[in-house]
Every structure is written in structure tokens, then in C-alpha cells.
C-alpha positions in Angstrom: 78.1 -181.7 -171.5 80.1 -179.3 -173.7 83.7 -180.1 -174.7 86.0 -177.9 -176.6 87.2 -179.3 -179.9 90.2 -178.2 -182.1 91.2 -179.6 -185.5 94.9 -179.0 -186.3 96.9 -179.8 -189.4 100.2 -181.1 -188.0 103.5 -181.3 -189.9 102.2 -178.5 -192.1 102.7 -174.7 -192.4 99.4 -174.1 -194.1 95.9 -175.7 -193.9 94.9 -178.6 -196.2 98.4 -180.2 -195.8 100.1 -182.4 -193.3 98.0 -184.7 -191.0 94.8 -183.4 -189.4 94.2 -184.3 -185.8 91.3 -183.6 -183.5 92.3 -182.3 -180.0 89.9 -182.4 -177.1 91.0 -180.9 -173.7 89.3 -182.5 -170.7 88.9 -181.5 -167.1 89.0 -185.2 -166.1 88.9 -188.5 -168.0 85.6 -189.7 -169.5 84.8 -193.4 -169.8 86.9 -195.1 -172.5 83.7 -195.9 -174.5 82.9 -192.2 -174.7 86.4 -191.3 -175.8 86.3 -194.0 -178.5 82.8 -192.8 -179.6 84.1 -189.2 -180.0 87.1 -190.4 -182.0 84.8 -192.5 -184.3 82.5 -189.5 -184.8 85.5 -187.3 -185.7 86.6 -189.9 -188.2 90.2 -188.6 -188.4 93.3 -190.8 -188.1 93.7 -189.7 -184.5 91.8 -187.8 -181.8 93.9 -186.7 -178.9 92.5 -186.2 -175.4 94.5 -184.6 -172.6 93.9 -183.7 -168.9 96.0 -181.2 -166.9 97.9 -182.9 -164.0 100.2 -180.7 -161.9 102.8 -179.1 -164.2 102.1 -181.3 -167.2 99.4 -183.3 -169.0 98.1 -186.8 -169.3 97.7 -187.7 -173.0 95.8 -190.4 -174.9 95.2 -191.0 -178.6 92.4 -192.9 -180.4 91.8 -193.8 -184.0 88.2 -194.2 -185.1 88.4 -197.9 -183.9 91.2 -198.3 -181.3 93.3 -196.6 -178.7 97.0 -196.4 -179.8 100.2 -196.6 -177.8 102.0 -193.7 -179.5 101.0 -190.9 -182.0 103.3 -188.2 -183.2 101.1 -185.8 -185.2 98.3 -185.7 -182.6 100.9 -185.0 -179.9 102.2 -182.1 -182.0 98.6 -180.9 -182.4 98.0 -181.1 -178.7 101.1 -179.1 -177.9 100.1 -176.5 -180.5 96.7 -176.1 -178.8 98.2 -175.8 -175.4 100.9 -173.3 -176.5 98.7 -171.1 -178.6 95.2 -171.5 -177.1 95.5 -172.4 -173.5 99.0 -171.3 -172.2 100.2 -168.6 -174.6 104.0 -168.8 -175.1 104.5 -172.1 -173.3 108.0 -173.2 -174.4 107.9 -176.8 -173.2 105.1 -179.3 -172.5 105.4 -182.6 -170.8 102.9 -185.4 -171.5 102.5 -188.5 -169.4 101.3 -191.4 -171.5 100.1 -194.9 -170.6 102.6 -196.9 -172.7 105.2 -194.6 -174.2 106.4 -192.9 -171.0 106.8 -189.2 -170.7 106.9 -187.3 -174.0 108.1 -183.7 -174.2 107.4 -181.1 -176.9 109.6 -178.0 -177.1 108.4 -174.9 -179.0 110.8 -172.5 -180.7 108.7 -169.9 -182.6 106.4 -171.9 -184.9 108.5 -175.0 -184.8 107.6 -177.9 -182.4 110.1 -180.6 -181.6 108.9 -183.9 -180.2 111.1 -186.0 -177.9 110.1 -189.6 -178.5 111.5 -193.1 -177.8 113.6 -194.7 -180.5 112.2 -198.0 -181.8 114.8 -199.5 -184.1 113.6 -202.3 -186.4 115.0 -205.8 -186.6 115.4 -207.7 -189.9 113.0 -210.5 -190.7 114.2 -213.7 -192.2 111.2 -213.5 -194.6 108.2 -211.3 -195.0 104.8 -212.4 -193.5 102.8 -214.5 -195.9 100.6 -212.3 -198.2 102.4 -209.0 -197.4 104.2 -208.4 -200.7 101.1 -209.4 -202.7 99.0 -207.0 -200.7 101.5 -204.1 -201.3 102.0 -204.9 -205.0 105.1 -203.3 -206.7 108.5 -204.8 -207.1 110.3 -207.0 -204.6 111.7 -204.9 -201.7 115.3 -204.8 -200.6 114.5 -205.5 -197.0 111.6 -206.2 -194.6 112.1 -205.3 -190.9 109.9 -205.2 -187.8 109.4 -203.0 -184.7 105.8 -202.2 -183.7 105.2 -201.8 -187.4 106.6 -203.7 -190.4 109.1 -201.7 -192.4 109.4 -202.5 -196.1 112.4 -200.9 -197.8 112.5 -200.2 -201.6 115.3 -198.9 -203.8 113.8 -195.6 -204.9 111.2 -193.0 -204.1 109.2 -193.5 -207.3 108.4 -197.1 -206.2 107.1 -195.9 -202.8 105.0 -193.2 -204.5 103.5 -195.6 -207.0 102.3 -198.3 -204.6 98.5 -199.0 -204.6 98.1 -201.5 -201.8 95.1 -203.9 -201.4 93.8 -202.5 -198.1 91.5 -205.4 -197.5 94.4 -207.8 -197.8 96.6 -205.7 -195.6 93.9 -205.5 -193.0 93.7 -209.3 -192.9 97.4 -209.8 -192.0 98.3 -210.3 -188.3 101.1 -209.8 -185.8 101.9 -206.1 -186.5 100.2 -202.8 -186.1 100.9 -201.2 -189.5 103.1 -201.2 -192.6 105.7 -198.5 -193.3 107.1 -198.4 -196.8 110.3 -196.4 -197.3 113.1 -195.6 -199.7 116.0 -193.1 -200.1 114.7 -189.6 -200.9 115.6 -187.0 -203.4 115.9 -183.2 -203.7 117.5 -182.7 -200.3 115.4 -185.3 -198.5 117.2 -188.2 -196.9 114.3 -190.6 -197.0 110.6 -190.9 -197.9 107.9 -193.0 -196.5 104.2 -194.0 -196.5 102.1 -195.6 -193.7 99.3 -198.0 -194.0 97.2 -199.2 -191.0 93.8 -200.4 -192.4 93.2 -202.8 -189.6 93.3 -199.8 -187.2 90.8 -197.8 -189.2 93.5 -195.8 -191.1 94.0 -197.0 -194.7 96.8 -194.5 -195.3 97.9 -191.9 -192.7 99.0 -188.6 -194.2 102.0 -188.0 -191.9 103.0 -190.3 -189.1 105.3 -189.2 -186.3 105.3 -192.6 -184.5 106.6 -194.3 -187.7 109.7 -192.1 -187.6 110.6 -193.6 -184.2 111.5 -196.6 -186.3 112.5 -194.9 -189.5 115.0 -192.5 -187.9 117.3 -195.1 -186.3 117.1 -197.2 -189.5 118.1 -194.4 -191.8 120.6 -192.9 -189.4 122.5 -196.2 -189.2 122.2 -196.8 -193.0 123.3 -193.2 -194.0 125.8 -192.7 -191.2 124.3 -189.4 -190.0 122.2 -188.4 -187.0 120.3 -185.4 -188.5 118.0 -186.2 -191.4 115.3 -184.6 -193.5 112.2 -186.8 -194.2 109.1 -186.5 -196.3 106.0 -188.6 -196.0 104.8 -188.8 -199.6 101.0 -189.4 -199.1 98.5 -187.4 -201.1 98.7 -184.5 -198.5 102.3 -185.0 -197.7 104.4 -183.6 -194.9 108.0 -182.6 -194.0 109.8 -183.7 -190.9 113.2 -182.7 -189.4 114.6 -185.7 -187.6 117.5 -186.5 -185.2 118.7 -189.6 -183.5 119.8 -188.9 -179.9 120.8 -192.1 -178.3 117.7 -194.1 -177.3 115.5 -191.1 -178.3 114.5 -189.5 -181.5 113.6 -185.8 -182.1 111.0 -185.0 -184.7 110.3 -181.4 -185.6 107.5 -179.8 -187.6 104.9 -177.0 -187.7 101.2 -177.0 -187.2 98.2 -174.7 -188.1 94.7 -174.4 -186.7 92.0 -175.5 -189.2 88.9 -175.3 -186.9 87.7 -174.9 -183.4 84.3 -175.7 -182.0 82.5 -177.8 -179.4 81.2 -181.3 -178.8 77.8 -181.7 -177.1 77.3 -185.1 -175.4 
């Protein structure tokens, strides 16, 4: 069996930046074990698979080790492949997902806007045991939780300087990943990093799903609905963000790095 394969750098306007995602269009769903094996072989933070259904697509995402409930950059990458490789000029794409409902992506030139659910975090009385030791760095100003833990620091320099103990983070339970965040500088409202070693992703370069939680937090804290964000990983990525009621809008660009085929 031959399957098309695309690798796209999402939340980037040039290759070697943003977050790389693999995208595999399918005519119909393969066994879950096969999808997971392909994602493990690709060894990127996410591989997206989609199947055409009526006027839209069914979409699923896998890390090298698990299927995930929501992924932003691989959704952007999937929309990019559909709009530029499969349905030239397609202005809007609707994706049916298993746990996150229907997600839409709207294209305006080379900018893609994701319409995702808002997942505001709630404060924790105290951080999980071992978390702050695993992260290192100074004490945070707040620890909150949605799907992911959100650890808030005073300044961008602290977020950039963190060198977490990934083995210790992977051993903690009751959350999917850890987001660290702080106010930004240079026209950026906030910065972040994202660690999910237990899911096979020590540090994700640019994480759309994390911004489902970061946008409502920073919108409330800063008193504004439109925000500029930067994920300050080694590759880095810029995101234009908006809080729209119980939804968030996350916009970015994408570029094709590679296309090819899988033979199984």
C-alpha cells in the first residue's frame, strides 16, 4: 500500500522554523495500530491523518506514542495540504474530530486561522508534588490547570532559561503536559513553552492546543481579546490570537518542507 506523506512547518513563514507536522491523507481509516506505527516511524511531535467525508474531513492526530484529543499545528498543516495540494484555493475547511468537536480553518492568502474551543484554566491551591523541582527556576507566580498544567512566571527571561528535568516531568501524573508562560516583550503580549515528555514530546516547538488555555488566561489578565503570542522554543513560532466567547482563534502561516510516500 502506498500512502502520500507531507511534512509541513506550521506557524512559520519559512522552512526550519515553527513546528513540523506530518500529514497523511487517507481514503479510509486504517487500524489504529497502523496509524500509531506510522506516527512512531515519523517521530515528529504529531502526525495528522484525515479522511474525506462529504463536504469536510475527519481528522485524527498521533504523537510517536499516543493519540491526542486536540492538536493545533497539525490541524494547520492539514489545512495547508488540503488548500494547496488537494483543493487549490479552498477558503474554509471543516474537520470532524473525535473529542474536540468540529474545528474549522479559514484561509486568507497565506494566513490560516484555526477556530478551536476555549479551555480556560482554573487555579490550583498548590502545585503537584515534584512539579517545581522538575521545572527548576524560581518560584512561579501561579499554577493553574485545564487539560495541561499552566505555570506562570514574572518575566520572559525566566521562561526562556528553564531547563526541566524531563524524566522527572514524565513521572508526574494527572495532567497531559506542562505549559510555562510569562508576559512578553517587543510587541508580544505573552510567551510560552510546552513540555509533554510522558506523551513522547519532551518540548514541542509551537503548540496550538496550548493556546486554547493560554488565550483565555491572558485575555482576562490583560483585559484584551486580541493578542500576539510567541512560543520561545529553540525553533520558535508566532501566533495571532483572539478570544471569541467560548472559542479561540489562532492564526499562523505554514510552508511545505517535504512530500513523499509511505509504503506499508
